[in-house]
LUMVOMAR-57888 format. One record per residue (C-alpha): y negated, z negated, x; residue in one letter. Coordinates in steps of 0.2 Angstrom, whole numbers, plus 5000, padded with zeros to 4 digits. Each point is the difference from the previous one (the first is absolute). Last residue first. Layout:
BEGIN
YZXa ...
END
This chain:
BEGIN
492449425029x 498650064989x 500950124990x 500149854986x 498250034997x 500250194999x 501349974987x 499249944988x 498650104999x 501350134998x 499450185005x 500950015018x 501450124996x 499950164991x 501650064991x 500150215007x 500950094989x 501450115008x 500150174992x 502250035003x 500250044982x 498350104997x 500250074982x 501749984993x 500149825008x 498349964995x 500350044984x 501549885000x 498949865009x 498950024987x 501549944987x 500249885013x 498249944999x 500049954982x 501649925000x 499249885013x 498549984991x 501149944988x 500749905009x 498549905003x 499749994980x 501949944998x 499449865016x 498449954992x 501049864993x 500549935013x 498049985005x 499649874983x 501349875010x 498850015015x 500550045017x 500149895012x 500450095013x 501249885012x 501250135005x 501349914994x 499349934985x 499750184996x 501750095008x 500549894982x 499150034987x 500350195004x 502050005003x 499749924983x 498750104991x 500950195004x 501949944999x 499649904982x 499150124994x 501450145003x 501249874993x 499049994983x 500250205000x 501749995008x 500549884985x 498950094987x 500650185002x 502249914999x 499349954984x 499450134993x 501550125006x 501249904992x 498850014982x 499950205002x 502250015003x 500249874986x 498850154989x 498749924993x 499450034982x 498049974996x 498749905009x 500649835007x 499650035015x 498450135000x 498849885013x 501249965011x 500550185001x 498350055004x 499849875012x 501450075011x 499450154999x 498449975003x 500849925016x 501150155005x 498350125002x 499349875010x 501750015010x 499950165002x 499050065018x 500149865009x 502049964996x 500250195003x 499549965020x 500349865005x 501349954990x 500850205007x 499849935017x 500549835000x 501550014987x 500450185012x 500249915014x 500849844994x 501450114991x 500050095017x 500349815009x 501549964988x 500950184999x 500150045020x 498150035009x 500650185009x 501350054990x 499050004982x 498450075009x 501550125006x 500250054985x 498349984990x 499750135012x 497950064995x 499949834994x 499449925016x 498550135002x 499549984983x 500149834996x 498949985016x 498750124996x 499849914984x 499749855007x 498750065012x 499050064982x 500149824997x 499449935014x 498650145000x 499549964985x 499949845003x 498950015015x 498950104990x 500049874984x 499549875010x 498450095008x 499450054984x 500549824993x 498949925013x 501049845006x 500850085012x 501249875006x 500049985021x 501449935011x 500649825004x 501750045013x 501149854997x 501649955009x 501949944993x 500450205006x 501050074987x 501750115002x 500550175005x 501750065009x 500450195004x 501150064992x 499250214998x 499950004979x 499449835002x 498550055014x 499950144988x 499549934985x 498849875011x 499250165010x 499550064984x 499049874992x 499549965013x 499350195005x 499149984983x 498850175000x 501750115006x 499650135011x 499949915017x 501949944995x 500149845013x 501149975015x 501450125001x 501449864994x 500650005019x 498150005007x 499649834989x 501849915004x 499650065018x 498549915002x 500349834990x 498749994984x 498949874994x 499350064982x 498349915000x 499350124990x 500650144988x 501049874990x 501950025000x 500849994982x 501649945005x 501750085000x 501449844996x 500849875011x 499849904984x 499449885011x 498850145005x 499550054982x 499549814996x 498950005015x 499050174993x 500049974983x 499149805001x 498949965014x 499650195006x 500350084983x 499149874988x 498849975011x 499450185001x 499849984979x 499149865002x 498750055011x 499950154989x 499649904989x 498549905012x 499450165004x 499650084983x 499449834991x 498850015014x 499549955017x 501149825000x 501550135007x 499150025016x 501549925010x 501550124996x 501549975007x 501150135008x 501749905005x 501150055016x 501350164998x 501250005014x 501150145007x 501550055007x 501149865002x 501650015008x 499449895016x 499849844989x 499249875010x 498950105012x 499550094986x 499349854989x 499249935017x 499350165002x 499149974984x 499649835000x 498950045018x 499150144991x 499549934982x 499749845014x 497950044994x 500350024983x 499550204997x 498250034995x 500250184991x 498250114997x 500650145011x 501550014994x 501749925011x 501750085006x 501049915009x 501250075017x 501349905012x 500550095013x 498550055004x 499350155010x 499350114987x 499350155004x 500950124988x 499849864989x 498350034997x 500050214993x 501349914989x 498849884993x 498650105000x 501050144986x 500449814990x 498449974997x 499650204992x 499250125005x 501550164995x 499550085010x 498950035017x 498749935011x 500649925015x 500549804999x 498949925012x 500849875007x 498949835007x 501249915010x 499949825001x 500849875014x 498950055012x 498449924993x 498650074987x 498450035005x 499649964981x 498450164998x 501650125004x 500549934985x 498750024988x 499650195008x 501850034994x 499949934982x 498550095000x 500550175006x 501450004988x 500250185002x 501549995014x 500949894989x 500349845006x 501749895005x 499649875009x 501749945010x 500349825006x 501149985013x 500349815001x 501149925018x 498249965011x 499149914986x 501649874999x 500249954981x 499249904987x 498850114990x 498349965002x 499550165009x 500650094984x 499049934990x 498750045010x 500350175002x 500450024980x 498149914996x 499350135015x 500650144990x 499649964981x 498150104999x 500750135010x 501550044987x 499750184997x 501850045005x 501049885009x 501949985002x 500549835008x 501550005012x 500649845009x 501450045015x 500849855005x 500549985016x 501649865000x 499949835001x 501249925010x 498749945016x 498549934987x 501849874996x 500750054984x 500049854987x 501450024989x 499749994977x 500850074987x 499449964986x 500550104982x 499149914986x 500850044984x 500050124986x 501650014991x 499549954982x 498650135001x 501150135008x 501150004987x 498849994987x 498950155006x 501750115003x 500849934981x 498050054994x 499950185006x 501850054996x 499549934982x 498750105000x 500750145006x 501650014988x 498549964984x 498850155006x 501750125001x 500649944983x 498250014992x 499950185007x 501650034992x 499749904981x 498450125001x 500850165002x 501449964988x 498249954988x 499150145006x 501650144990x 499850185005x 498350025006x 500049835009x 501850075009x 499250175003x 498649935010x 501049855008x 501350165007x 498650105006x 499449855011x 501949955005x 500450205006x 498250005010x 500349825008x 501650075006x 499450175004x 498749945010x 501349865008x 501350145005x 498450095007x 499649865014x 498449874994x 498850005010x 500250115019x 498949875013x 500849854990x 501249975014x 501849954997x 500950175001x 498650115007x 500849895019x 498849855006x 499050015015x 498850124996x 498849915010x 499949935018x 501150145008x 498850154995x 498649895002x 500549945019x 500150185004x 498550044992x 499049875010x 500550045017x 498550055008x 498749864994x 501549884992x 500950005018x 498149975007x 500149874990x 501449925002x 499850025017x 498549945004x 500449834988x 501449975011x 499050015015x 500250115014x 501150035015x 500550175009x 501550025011x 500950075017x 498649915010x 500549824998x 501650035006x 501749914990x 501249935010x 498649945010x 500349835001x 498349984995x 500050124988x 501549964990x 499349834999x 498350044992x 501050104989x 501249834995x 498549934998x 499150104989x 501350034989x 499949844987x 498350065001x 499950174991x 500050125014x 499350184995x 500650125012x 499750185006x 501250115009x 499850155009x 499049925014x 498550115009x 500550155011x 500650204998x 499849954978x 501350014988x 499249924983x 500349814998x 501449894992x 500049864991x 500149815000x 499849884989x 501749994991x 500050014983x 498250135003x 500850125010x 501549994985x 498950054990x 499050115008x 501550125007x 499250065018x 500850185006x 498350094999x 499449885012x 498849884997x 498150045004x 499250005020x 499049914997x 499949884986x 499249835006x 501449935011x 499549905014x 500850045017x 501249905011x 499649895011x 500949854992x 498649885004x 498950154989x 501050044988x 500049834998x 498449964998x 499650164989x 501449914988x 499249855000x 498250094997x 500650104984x 501149884992x 498449874996x 500049855014x 499549814989x 500550114984x 501449894993x 501350125000x 499950035017x 500049845009x 501249944988x 501250165004x 499649975019x 500649784998x 501650104990x 500249864985x 500949835006x 498649934993x 499049825011x 497950034995x 498750045013x 501350105013x 499850174998x 498050024996x 499749835012x 500850065016x 499450184998x 498049984993x 500349855018x 500650155013x 498750134990x 500250165001x 499850135016x 501450075002x 501049865014x 499849884985x 500950134990x 501450025012x 500549824990x 500350074982x 501650094999x 500849905014x 499649834990x 498749895008x 500349855011x 498650005007x 500950125013x 501650095000x 499550194996x 498349945006x 500750045017x 500750154995x 498350074994x 499149955016x 501250125009x 499450134988x 501950084992x 500750145011x 499350195001x 501750125000x 499050124990x 498149994996x 499750155006x 501550084986x 501250105009x 501049934985x 502050015008x 501350154995x 501349994989x 499150004982x 500950004984x 499150034987x 499649864988x 501149964983x 499849824996x 501649904998x 500749844989x 498649994984x 499549894993x 501049844994x 500149895018x 498650115008x 499950085017x 498849985011x 500949955015x 501750115000x 498650134996x 498949975016x 501750015010x 500550164994x 498350075004x 500149945016x 501550065005x 499850174994x 498550015014x 498350014997x 
END
C-alpha cells in the first residue's frame, strides 16, 4: 500500500480531540493482492444515486438487502442524525453484516484477524483512528480500517474516484476491530488505561513517610499529655473539635443559604449534539442489567450518537451471559475487564475510557434510571459554557419507602444533591461528586488523569482533583433515580467503603499541603479541607462532642467556674445548637423539595442514623489498615419498590 493512501486514510479518520498521527510503516510499493484495481461494481455505481438513499447505504440494495427495509429504516422518522448511524444503532442491520457488505461492494478483503497486526502497531492510537497496520506480507493489504459512519461515505467516494485503491486496505467493523485489538494487544491497552496518575496523586501507596511520622508523633504527644495533664489534653482536643465543627456548620449554612436552581436551557438539534459515551461498570449485576439497558434505550438522544460501554469483570460469567441473551445493538460495547488488582469500579472505568469515542462522557451505576432528557440537557450546558468541564446531576432515591433506613438515606441524598451541592456550585466552591451521573468533557477527564483505581471512593478524589487542576464543575438540573440499600448489612458495607475512600482522599491530598494550598487558593482550600475533614472527623467524634455538651449542661452551676470555662460553655452551646440547626433545616427543606413525606418523628431518628455512620467510620479505619483497596460490593436489585419502578 502506498504511503499516499495511508496518509489519506489518516486525514479522513483523524479525531477532533484524539491523537494526531498513527505510526504505520512507510510502504513505497503497491499491494499485489488479487483484488488490486478492482473497481466498484456497476450496479453499485447506480445504487449510489438511486432511490434517494445516501451513498453509504444505497449499495446495500445491490448486496442482497431489501430496498424497502432500507427506505423504512432510514426514513422512518425525520432526523438530522446520519442515516447510517440510525440504521446500525437501531439494530436493523448488524455491524458485521453491514461491513461485510461494504467490503464486498468496495472489492476489498474483510478482515477477521489474519494477517496479525504489525509489531509497530500502536494499539491506543489505532483504536482512536480506527486504522491498524498489518504484518507485511508479499501479497495482501498492509492496513486495516474500521470506519465509523461519518467516514464511510468519504471512503466510498475516494475508492470510486480511484484516489485510494480498494485492494490496498482491508475492511472490518469497529466492533470486530476493537475486539481484535483488545484480544491481541490487551496488555498494551491495560498499561495505558491504568496508573495514569503520578504517585503523589494516587491512593496506591497509602500514607507517605512524613504523614506516618506526623501521625505517630501526634499519638505519642497525646499519650504523654494525657499522662501528665489530662485536663490540658481534653481542652486541646475540645478546641480542635470545636474548630472542625464550627467550620462544617459555617460551610453547610453558607451552602444552604446560597442554594438555588441553576437553569441553562438551550435546544440543540440532533445534528449539533456531540457523540456521548455512557460508561457503566457492572459486577454481579445480572438481575438488573436488563432494566439498565431499558433505561439507557429510553434516553432522548440520537441512538447513532451513543457510545455505550458496559464493563464486566472477566470472572463475572452470570452478568456476561445475561448481556449476551439481550442481543444488544451495535451502540453497546461489552468491555471485558481482565483480571488484576485492584478489583475496583474506577479500574473498570479507566479500562473503558481507553476506547471511548464521545466528546462527552457520563458514568452511571447499574441500577440507575436517568431522566430521559438528561444527556440533551447536559450537552446544552456544555455547549453554552465552553469553560465548563464537569456536571453533577442530582441523585434521587426511588425506594425511600422501603424502610426507615432507606427513608433517612433518601433525606441524606436530598440534602447533598438538592441543597448543599447547588449552594457550593453557586459559591464557586468544589462539589462533592456522586459516584454516578457525572458528566465530563472527555478531554478534561483525560487531562486530570481520569479515575484513581486505588481509591474506593473515586468520585470524592476526582472532585478534589478537578478543583486542584482548575477545572470547573457545576450542578445539572436533572435527576437520576437510584436504589438505596434498605438492609442494614448492605448499607453498612457501603458506608464503610465510602468513609474509607474519604480517608484515602484526605491522605492523598494532604501529602503536600503547600501544593494543595497553592493549587486551590485560600478560600477553596479551606472549603475542601472542611468538606473532607468534616466528613471524617465529624463522623468520628460528634458523639463525644454531644456527650460532652450534655455533661456541661447537667453540671452547670456546680462548683466554682473560671471566666474561661464560662465563655467556653457559651461557645459550646451555641455550636451545638447551630449544628443541630444546620442538620435539621436542610433535611426538612430537602424532604419538602423531594416530597418524601417524612413524618416529623422520623427526623428524631437522625441521631441514631448518624451513630451508625460513626460506627461505619471507625470500621473504615480498621478496613483502611487491613485491606485498603478492597471494594465492598453494594448489592442492587433487591428492593421490591425499586423493581416496580424499574418497569419503564
